[in-house]
N, C-alpha and C positions, 0 to 999 in steps of 0.2 A: 421480779420474775423475768427470766430471759425470754426474748421474743424469737419467733422463727424467721424474722426478716433477714434477708441476705445482706451482707455488708454493702455499703454504698459503692465501693470500688467494683465489686462483682456486678452489681446492677448496672453501673455505668458501662462496663465492658459488654454486657448483654445488649444494652441499647445501642452501643457503638457498632455492634455486628448486625443488629436487626435493621437499622435504618437503610444501609445500602442494599440489603436483601429485599426490602420493601420496594425500593426504587427499581431494582432489576425485575421483580415480579410484575410491577405495574407496566414496565416496558414490554415484557414478554406478552402480557395480556393484550396490549395494544396491537401487537403484530401477530397475534395468534391466528388471525384470519388468513394471513398470507400463506399458511401451510397448505391450503387447498388450491393455490394457484398452479398454473401450468407453465411450460416453457413458452416464452413469447419473444418476438422481435429478434434481437441479436442472439438470444439463446439458441435459436435454430442453427445459425451458422457457426457459432462458437462452441456449442456443446453437442446438440443432437446430431447434426450432419457433419461433424468435424472429426475425421479419423485421427487427427494429430493428438487429440486428448483421450483417445480410446485405447491407446497402447503405450506401454513404457518404453518401447524401442525408439519412440520419437523424442524422448526426454532431452537428449543432447541438442536437438534442434531448437529447443526453447531459448537457448542462451546465445544463439547467433542468427536468429530470425525475428521477424516482427510478430505481433500477436495474431495477425490475420494471414499468416504464412500459407494457409491452405487455399487462399484466394488471390493474394497479391504477393509478388516477389519483393516489392519494396513497400515499406510502411513507416509511419511515424511513431507507432506504439511499441515500445520495448518493455514487455512485462512478463519475464520468464517465471517469476514466482506465482503470478496469477494463473498461468497455464499449469503450473505444478498443482495448484489448488484444484483446478478443474479435473486434472488427471486423477488426483487422489479421490475426489468425490465420485468420479465415474467408476473407479476401481471398487469403491465401497458400496455404492448405491445403484450403479447402472444408470438407467434413464428414468428413475422414479422421482418425479419432481418434488414430492413431499419432503424427502430427506435433503434435497438440495436447498430448498427453502428453509428447512430447519437449521442447517449449518450456517446459512446466511444470517438468520435471526440470532443464533448463538454468537456469531462474530460481532454483531451489533451490541449484544449484551456485554461482551467482553470489553468493547470500547467504552460503553457507558460506565462500567466499573472503573476503567482507567481514568475517565474524566472525573469521577468521584475522588479517586486517590490524588489526582493532580490538583484539583481545587482545594481539597483539604490540606495538601502540602503547602499551597501558596497562601491560604487564608488562615490556617490553623483553626478553622471553625467547621464542625461537622454538619451543622444545619445548612450553612451556605453551600457546602459541598454536595449535600443531598439534593437541595433545590436545583443547583446547576446541573447535576447528573440527570435528574428527572426531566428538566427542560430539554436537555440534549437527547435523552432517550426517546421521548414521545413527540418531539417536534416534527411536524409534517414535512420539513425540508429534507428529512432523511428517508422519506417514503420510497423514492426510486431506488436508493442504494440498498434498501432492505427487502422490498417487495419484488424487485427484479433481480433474478439470479446473476445476470451478467454485470449488474451494478455492484457486486460484492467487492470490486476493487477499492471502493471507498473505505469500508470497514477494515479490509485487510491492510490497507495503507496505514490507517490510524492505529491498528494493533501493533504496528512496528514503530511508528513515528512517536507516539506518546511515551512508550517505554524508553525510547532513545532520549527524549527530553528529560524524563525522570532520572535516567542514569547521569545525564549532564548535571542535574541539580545535586545528585549525590556526590559527583566529582567536586563541585564547588563547596559543598557544605560538610564534607567528611574528609578534610585534610588534603583535598586534591589528589586522591589516590588514582594513579594512572589506570588501574583496572576499570574504573568507572568510565573514564573517558574512552578507553578502547572499546568497551561494551557499547557505549553510546554510538561510536563510529560504526561498529559492526551492525547494529540495528538500523542505523541511518542508511547504510549501504543496502541492506535487505529491503528497506522501505523503497529505495530508488528502483530496485528490481521488481517491485510490485506495481508502482505507479509513479509517473514522472513528477507529479506535484509534491512529492516528498522533498523536493528542493527547497521548500519553504522553511525547513528546520533552522537554517542559519538566521532567518528573519525572526523566528521565535526566540532564539538565543539572544539576538540583539535586543528585542523588546524586553526580555527578562532583565538583561543587564541594565537597560535604560530605566526601568520602572522599579525594580526590586533591589538592585545592587547598592551598597553603601556609596555615598557621594565620592569617596576617594577611588572607587573602582569603576565609576561610570565611564562610558566610552570617550567622552569629551574632556576628561579632567587629567588624563595621565599621558600616555604616549602620543607623539605627534600624529601617528597614523590612525589612532584609535577613534577619531571622529567618524570613521566609517562604521563603527559599531562592531568591529571584528576583533575580539580578544584572540589570543593565540588558539584557544580551544575552539572558538566559533570559526576562526579562519581555517582550522583543520577540518571542521564540518563542511564548510563551503568548498574547500578543496576536494573533499570526498564526493561532494555532489556533482562536480564537473569532471572528476577523474574518469567517470564512465562514459562521458560524452564522446571522446575521440574514438573509443572502441565501437560505439554505436554508429558514428559517422563512417568509420572505415568499413564496417559491415554493410552499411547502405551503399557506399561506393562500390564495394565488391559486387553487390547484387545488381547495381546499375550497369557495371561493366559486363557481367554475365548476360544481362538482358540485352545489352547493346550487341554483344557478340552473337547472340541468338538471332537478332534482327538482321545483322550483317550476313550471317550464313544463309538465312532465308532469302534475302534479296539476291545473294550470289547464286543460289540454286535456281531461283526464278529466271535470272538473266541467262544462265547456261541452258535452261530448257528452252527459252525463247530463241536463243541462237541456233540450237539444234533444229528447232522446228522451221526456222526461216531459211536454213541452208538448203540449196537444191540437192537432189539426189546425185550421187557420184556414179558415173557410168564406167564400168571396167570393160 
């Protein structure tokens, strides 16, 4: 007599989809309490009292100024996509902190899902991937990045960095199709525009080559220069990492020159006023 049980393949597919959903649900429950938090610390200067992220007319400024442009002419943080994220959130939600915290938690959930995909890709084991993703999702080291709105740079960075690495894996494992490498480089560039620490991607590529690549493809076994760990593709990634640095440095130099010119004009005006005051009245 036929049974009503589903075929094993269908059951396996259901379990395959259910496990990451359970991980994401557990992570969301852990951070559910952050939705009642307010704006704190840097949120006040970067969001609440920052007119630069309150209007789209300032959008071009994001790409030639530092992240604290409203307070300092020169700065070390070049994060235009982070400022775009703040602008988009302000456009959608105004200054209602609940929705800002919700988008930050959702960004963390997206990264947790990507961790699951990456670990499953590297280990070919769903259980290992689920455990790794769960540990990543609920680990308290991420508390600041998720509970603090201005700390969203971390999940935003990971949302671009992990797909960049996954695209690189596709490039290696799917016939070295150039489109995957180009997409990886594009995501890498966007990650650099989100936070500077995206520069670690070439190191991830090196570690993957060292650990997972076949013996004949490892960095120290083939080309004379390969002991550095830079295959042509990872060298391209590293080149992309530093390609943006001259532009950032030149922008900083321009800002310093403008600031210097302003100080020079101020001192010149002060000297002129002092000379006029010290001169005796001319009698006609």
